[in-house]
N, C-alpha and C positions, 0 to 999 in steps of 0.2 A: 611709368609704374613706380620708379624710385621716388619721383617727386610726390606721388600720391601717398606712398608709404611714409615719407617724412612728415607730410601733413597730418596723416592719421596718428602718428606717434605724438606730434605736438598737440593734436586735438584731444588725445586721451589723457595727457598728463594733468590737465586741470580737473579731470573727472575724479582723481584720487582724493580721498578725504584728507583734511589736515591731520587727523589722528593717525592714519596709516603712514603718512610722510614722517611724522614725529617718531613713530615706532621704528621705522627703518633707520632714522638718524641715531636713535639710542642704541640700536643693535650694532651699528658701525662703531660707536663709542666704546661699547663693551668689548668688542673684538680688539680694538686698539689697547684697551686696558689689560687684557689678558697677555698681550705681547710684552708688556712692560714688567720689569722686576719690582716687587713691592718694597716700599721703604721699611715697613714693619708688618709682621704677621701676628695676629691675635688668635690664639687657640680658644676653644670653648671653655677650657679650664681657667682662663684669665691670663695665662702666660703670654708674654709679648716677646717676640724675637726680632731683633733689629736686623737690618739688611747688612750682608757682608760686604766689606769694601771690595772694589774691583781689583782683580789680580794684575800685578805689573811684573815686569822682568826683575825689578829689584826685590819685590816681596817674594817672588819665587826663589831667588837665590838665597835670601835670608832664611826662608823656611827650610830649604834643604840643609843649610849650615846648622840650623837649630836642631833638626832631626838627627844629624850626624853626631852632634854633641850629646844628645840625650842618651843615657844608657838604656839597654833593653829592659822591658818591664819584668820585674822579678817578683815572685810571690813572697808572702810573709815567711815561708819556710826556707827561702833562699834558693829554691829551684825554679826553673822557668815554668810559667803557669799553663801554657798551651803548647800543643804539639808543633804548631807552625813556628812558634818563637824559638824553638830549639835549633832551628836551621837544618833539620833532617831533610834529606833528599832521597828520592827513589828513582830507579830507572824503569822505563816502560819497555817491555819486551816487544820487539818488532817481529813481523812474520819471518820465520826461518831462524829465530833465536834459539840456540841449542843449549843454553845454560841450564834450563830445568831438566832436560832429558839427560845431559851428561852427569849432572849431580845425582839424579835418581838412579842411574846405572850403578853408581858407586855405593850409595847407602842401602840399596836393596840386595847387595851381595855381601855375605858374611866375610869372605876373605878380603874384599875391598874395604869393608867397614873396619876390620881389625887393622889393616895396613894403613888406612888414611886416618883412623881415629875419629870417624864421624858417624852420627846417627840421624835418623829422620823422625821428626815428631809432627803429627798432623792433628789439627783441631785446636780451637781456641782454649779450651779448658786444659788440655794436656800441656800446651805450650805455656800457659800461665802458671801451671804447677811447676814446670821445669824452671822457669825464670825465678819463681819464688824460692826454689830450693838452691839456686845459685848456679844452674847449668849455663854454659857459655854459648850463646847463639853466634852463628857465623853468617847465615843467609836466611832471609825470609822471602818466600814466594806467596803472593796474595792476589786475589781477584778484585777486592774492594778496599778502598783506603781506610774505611772505618774499622776494619779488622785489625789493622796495625795500630790505629789510634787507641784501641782498647788496651794495648799492652803498656807496661810502665815505660815512660819516656827514657828514664835513666838507663834502662837495660838495652836500649837500641843504639847507643853511641858506638860507632865503629862497626856496625852491622850493615851488610849490604841488603838493600830492600829492592825487590824486583816485582813490578806489577805485571801479571800475566793474565791471559784469558782464562775464564772459569773452565772452559773446555779442556785446556791444557792440564789444569790441576785434576780434573775429572779423569783424564786418561791415565794419570799416574797414581791416583788415589786408591787406597785399599778399603776405604769406607764405602758403605752402601749409599750413604748420603754425604758427599764431600762438603766440608765446611768452608772451603775457599781460602785456606791458609795452610802453608807447610813451612816448617823450619828445619834448617840443617844446624845441628849443634855439635860441639866437640864432645867426644864420648865422656860421660861424667865419671869422676873419681869419687867413690863413696866417702873417702876420708875427707874430702873438701866440700861436701854437700852440707846444706843447712836444712835439716829435717824439721817438720812442724813441732812446735813446743808441746802440743797436745800428744803427739806421738811419744816424745820423751817422757812425758808425765805418766803415760799408761804403759810404758815399756815393761816387759816381763822378763825374768830369767829363762827365756824359752827361745830356742833357735830352731831353724828349719834347714835341713840339708837335702837338696834335690839331687837324685842319683839316676842317671840315664833317663831323664825326663825329656822326651824328644818331641812331644806334641806342643806346638805354640799356644794353642788355646788352653790346654791343661796348665802349662807353666804360668800363663798370665793369670788364670783363675787362682792358682796356688799362691802367687805373690799377693793377690788381692786379699785372700783369706789371711795370709801372714800379717799383712798390715792391719787388717781388721781385728785380729786376735791380740795384737800388741807384741809381736815377735821383736826381739832386739836386733836380729839380722837374719839374712837368708844367704846360704852358701850354695853355689852351683858347681858341681864337679864337672870335669871334662866328660863329654858324652851327652851333656844336656844341650838343648837348643839354645841359641844365643838369646840372652835376656833382652837385648836391644833390637831384636828382630821386630819389624813392624806389627806382625800379628800378635806377638807377645805383648807389646806395648798397648795395643788396642784392647786386648782382653784384660790387661792389668788395671786399666782405668785410673792411671796416675799412681799406682802403688809403688812404682820404681822411685818416686820422689817422696815417699812417706816412710820407707823402711830401707836400711842399707842392704844392697844386693851386691854380693861379691861373686864375680863370674869366673868360670873356666879354671877351677882349682884342681890341682893334682891331689890325690888322696893323702900323700905325704904332707901336704901343706894344710890340710883341714884342721888338725889339732892346734895349729898356731892361731887359728881364728876362734877357738872355743875358750870360754872363761875357765878359770881353774876349777877342778873337781866336777867338771861337766860329765854327766852320764849320757851315753848315746843309746837311743832306743830306735829299733827298726820297725817300721810299719809292716806287719806280717800280711802279705797278700794271700797267703794260703792257710795260715793258722794251723790248727790241730790236724786238718786234713793233709797238710804238707807232710807231717811226720808219718802219715799213713800212705803217702804217695797217691792220694786219691783225687787230687785236683789236677786238671790239665790247663789251668790258667797260668800265665806267665807270672813268675814271682820267685821267691827264694827257693821254692820247691822245684822250679822248672829247670831241668838240666841244660836248656838251650843257652842260658846266660853264661854257663860255665865254659862254653866254647871260646869265649873271648879271653880266657885266662889259662886254660889247660889244653893239653893235647887230646886227640880223639881217644887214645888208649886210656888216659886218666879219667875222662868223662865216662867211658864205658865201664871202667872199674868202679867208679862212684855209683853208677846206676845199678850195677850188679850187687852192691851192698858191701863189697870188699874194702871200700875206702871210706867207710862211714866216719872214721876219726878225722878225716881231712876237713870236713865242715866244722866251723866253730859251733859248739853246743850252747845255744842260748835258751834260757827258760822262756816259755810262752806265757804271757800274762794278758788278762782281759784289759782292754783300754780304759775301762771305768774304775779300775783299782788304782790306788795312789801310786804315782810314779814321778811326782814333781818335788820330792823332799829335797833334792839337790838341783842345781841348774841342769836343765834337760835339753837335749838336742834330738829332734825327731828326723829320721831318714825316710824319705818318700821315694820309692822307685817307680820307674816307668812301667807302663802296661805291657810293652813288648818284650823287654829284656829283664824286667824286675830289678832288684837291688844287686849291687856287685858284692863280690866276696870281701873286698876291702871294707865295706860298710859293716859286715858281720864281724870281721876281725876287730874293727874299732869299737864296736859295741861290746865285744867280749873283754877287751882291754880296759874299758872304762866302767865295767860292771853293769852294763845296760841289759835290756831284755828285748824280746820281740813282742810287740803290742798287737793283740788280736781284736779286730772288730767283727763280732760274730754276725753271720747272716744265715738265713734259712737254708738248710741243706738243699742242694740242687740249684740254688740261685747263684748266678755268676758274681764274682767278687766286685767290690766297688772300684770305680776308676780312681786314678791318682789324685785328682783335684778334690773329689768328694772325701776320700780317706784322709787327706791332709786337713781339710776343714774340720772334720769330726775330731781328729786327734788334737789339733791346736786349740780348738775351743773347749775341749775337755780339759786340756792342760790349764787353760785360763780359769776354768771353773774350780779346779783343784787348788790353784794358787790363791784365788780369791777366798775360797772357803778356809784355807789355812790362815790367811791374813785376818779374816774376821774372827776365827777362833783365838788367834794370838791376842788381838785387841780386847776380846771379851775376857780372857784370862787375866790380862793386865788390869782391867777395870775392877775385877774381883779383889785383886791384891791391893 
């Protein structure tokens, strides 16, 4: 059988046409050609690239030496042009790595924050605003490398970079939709911050004093309104929620890095942060109804806040009317009447405890008044954030109207 098969193969070979045999030969030649490296390559554009010389041990050594001698590529501005060329390195958190959880425990607790002097910032926009204002980063936790590459390279020198799983960031995030990056910063000092030039240009002789403001969302909204109105600074007295609490930062939307925020002040120190001849005005949470004792909403009329300053007997005496002279007597004025002829500071109290007695005494000493925002009788008074927004933008309107009137009178002369 084997002999017959050999004969059959030899018999079939002559049956193949010469054209088929030539095609098979050409195919073998093309396969050999593909295995060879070309001498030159011509592109459709007409460009011709010559063949690279084969690598040898000597050429490898020479190339290494030349690369060592060459300086790193530097952009025209003198700074390194790409993130990789700066030599920045990051760690990759392994399973069981507790660095993120240990740091989060510190920055989410106010006593630890104040003791360690650290704050937590989350989200690319808030972190970018902080870096632009001059805040000092210490650690960044991120889930994707491009989030770090979006940040200014010169701000990342000496900062620890740790890549973690997105699930780990999600577990510690306060955001509904986490953005995949968290930063631990040194607690900013307002005197060393660089605020936007536009904020300086539109700054007004208008200050905000927050008194017993304990709701994080309200305080964040108040700071945002203060930055939008052009306040020169915001003072927070003791009793307010921490301005660097994560929920306040989230509600503030970057306002912390647009307007100076001075935190945790004693009332004795408040006048030191006011410009000369400043008049202090108190946002009246009860207004004319307060003097008639007709409102049950917390505010200057609510005796509950007095319990923090006086004994039970003194509070009862005040409620009975025997101690009416104890409260500073401040004139009540509608908020839309002119009150910005001198530098003005507006005191906003919290909804639970209202403004403190110290704020009333300070207003009396500086010649200030109580500003009333009238509401329809029977309607509950406005919350702190809304009242602050109305008063601050009304102050801005008055200052702008006064400036326009002054420029118009000068043009007539």
